[in-house]
N, C-alpha and C positions, 0 to 999 in steps of 0.2 A: 544560610548561604546557598545560592543556586550553583550547581556544578553542571557542566555539560562537556561532552567529548566531541572533538572535531575528528571525524573519521576521514581517512585518506581516500583518494580516488582508486586505490588498488590497481594502479598501472594503466588506467583508462586514459585515453587521449583528452577527455574533458574533465574539469574539476568537479569536485563533489557538488551536488545540487542542494537546493533548499528542501531538505527531506529529513525525516526522523524515522528511526526503527524503534518499534514498540514491542518489548518482550512480554509474553503472555504465558499462562499456564496452558498446557495442551488442551484442556477442557473449556477454556474461556471462549466465549463468543466474541466476534469482532463487531463492534457497533459502529455505525457510520459517524465519522468525525464532524460532519457538517449537515445542515439541512439543505436539501436541493433535489435534483432528480438525476437518475442514473444516465449517463451519456452512453456508456457501452460496458459490456462485460466480455472479456475475450481471453482466449488461450494464447500463450506465447512461450517461447523457450528461453528461460533464464540462462545468460551466458551462452545462448545457442545450443544448450545442452538438456537443461532440466525443464520438464513441463511445469507451468505455473499459470495461475489465473490472476487477471487484473480487472478491477473495478474502477471506472472513472466517473466522478460525480461532478455535476455543474452545481456550485453552491448557489443558493437562493440569492437573487439580486447581483450576482457576479458572473454574467455570462461570458466574461473574458478570462475566466479561470476554470481549471479542472483540478479536482483533488483526486489523486490516483493512489489507490491501495492495492499493494501486491503481496504475493505469498499467501494466498487464501485457498481454502478447501471448503467443500460443502456450501458453496455460495447460494444464497437464497434470493438474490435480487436479479432483475432483468433490465434491459434497456427501457428507458421511460419511467420506471418506478419512481415514486416519490419516496425520499428518505428523510428521516428526522434525526438530527444530531443527538447521540447518546441513547437513542431508543431503537431504531431500526437495525436489525441484525443482518450484516452483510455475509457472514459465514464464520469460518474458524481459521486460526492461524495454522500454518504448516511448518513442518520442519524438513530440512533437506538432508541428504545423505553425506553431507560435507560440513566441515566447521565453518560457521558464517563469521563475519566480522564482529557481530555482537557477542560471540562466544569468548572473545578476548576480554570482555568486560563483565559478563554475567555468567557465573559458573552454573553448570547443570544442564546444558544443551536444551534450553527452552526454545519454543518456536517464537517467531516474531512476524510482525507485518512491517512493511515499509510504506510510509505515507509521504507523498510528494505533492506540491503545488506547482502547476505549470500552466502555460497558455494552451488552449485547445488548437488543434490543427485547423488550418483554413480549409473549409469544405468547398469543393468545386462542384458546380452544377452540371 
């Protein structure tokens, strides 16, 4: 029997998105979830406070979608790189100095990555 958890929006104004949190051991490498090319790699502030890295990938044959992976460290890819599903190493998962939502379901304070599918922003010329 397949079980899944519906995670709440944690007080955000928008509902939860089409995303998944994948828990890993600290030493595990994060592999690309899809074949495609790297749209961008950028730093941002999680909750406006914590430094984090985001890798966005355009899946092969789906220029209308982005697969976004966040909570990474030691990122090994750059904008324009070709990635292969389950083969290309994106980096490693990181752990934050606070309890995350996954810590309610998996004991041991393991790091996790958040993977989300979304539409790419419209690029203006």
